C-alpha positions in Angstrom: 58.5 47.9 20.5 54.8 47.8 19.6 52.8 51.0 20.3 49.1 51.6 20.2 47.5 54.7 18.6 43.9 55.3 19.4 41.2 57.7 18.3 37.5 57.6 18.6 37.0 55.0 15.9 40.1 52.8 15.6 42.8 51.2 17.7 46.0 50.7 15.6 49.1 48.8 16.5 52.3 50.3 15.1 56.0 49.6 15.2 58.5 52.4 15.6 61.4 51.9 13.2 63.9 54.7 13.5 61.9 57.9 13.3 58.9 56.3 11.5 55.9 54.4 12.7 54.7 51.5 10.6 51.4 49.8 10.7 52.3 46.3 9.5 49.6 44.2 11.1 46.6 42.3 9.7 43.6 41.7 12.0 42.0 38.3 11.6 38.3 37.8 11.9 38.9 36.0 15.2 40.8 39.1 16.4 44.3 37.5 16.1 46.9 40.0 14.8 49.6 38.9 12.3 52.3 40.6 10.3 51.3 41.2 6.7 54.0 38.8 5.5 51.8 35.9 6.8 48.8 37.0 4.8 48.2 35.1 1.5 51.1 32.7 2.1 49.0 29.5 1.6 49.1 28.8 5.4 46.1 29.3 7.7 47.9 31.4 10.2 44.8 33.0 11.8 43.2 29.6 12.5 39.9 30.7 10.9 41.2 31.1 7.3 40.6 34.9 7.2 44.2 35.6 6.3 43.8 33.6 3.1 40.1 34.4 2.4 40.5 37.2 -0.2 43.7 36.1 -1.8 43.9 35.3 -5.5 46.8 32.8 -5.2 45.0 30.3 -2.8 41.9 28.2 -2.6 40.1 28.0 0.7 38.5 24.6 1.1 34.8 24.6 2.0 35.6 23.3 5.5 37.7 26.5 6.0 40.3 24.3 7.8 42.6 23.9 4.9 44.2 26.2 2.3 45.8 25.0 -0.9 47.6 26.8 -3.8 45.1 27.8 -6.5 47.1 25.7 -9.0 46.1 22.5 -7.2 42.3 23.2 -7.7 40.7 21.0 -10.4 44.0 19.3 -11.1 42.6 15.7 -10.8 44.1 15.1 -7.3 42.1 15.5 -4.1 44.0 18.0 -1.9 41.1 19.2 0.4 39.9 16.7 3.0 36.3 17.6 2.1 36.9 17.1 -1.7 35.9 20.7 -2.4 39.0 21.3 -4.6 37.8 18.7 -7.1 34.1 18.3 -6.6 32.7 21.8 -7.3 30.9 23.6 -10.1 34.2 25.2 -11.4 35.8 21.7 -12.1 32.6 20.3 -13.6 33.1 17.0 -11.8 30.7 15.0 -9.7 31.5 12.5 -7.0 29.5 9.8 -8.9 30.3 9.9 -12.6 29.3 6.5 -13.7 25.7 6.3 -15.1 25.3 2.8 -13.6 26.2 4.1 -10.1 23.8 7.0 -10.5 20.9 4.7 -11.3 21.8 2.4 -8.4 22.0 5.4 -6.0 18.7 6.7 -7.3 17.0 3.3 -6.8 18.3 3.0 -3.3 17.1 6.4 -2.3 13.6 5.7 -3.8 13.5 2.4 -1.8 14.7 4.1 1.4 11.9 6.7 1.1 9.3 4.2 0.2 10.2 1.9 3.1 10.3 4.7 5.6 6.8 5.9 4.9 
C-alpha cells in the first residue's frame, strides 16, 4: 500500500513495510513518480530525462530524448541522434574536420550572404 504523509510544506508518498514507513520515490521534473531503483539506470524513465540528469554514470544527449552510458561519450561512434556525444567541446571534434571542406563551406556562406543582400 502507498500512503501519503502531508504537512504544510511537503506531500510525501511512503510505503509501509512491516512496522516501518519507507520513502522510496523520486519525483521527476514533469511530476511523474518513480521508484529510486529506476534513477540513474541509463533509461529515460521520466520521459523528460530528469531521472538521469544529475547522474555521473550517464550522458544526457542535448536533445534530452536520449541517454547513453558515459563510457560511450567521445568513443568515436555516434550514439546520440543529435551527434552531441561526439561533437562537443569535451571531445575536441568538429563536424567538418577537413580544411578543404571548411573553405568550401565558408565560400558558400559568403556567397549566400552576398546574393541575399
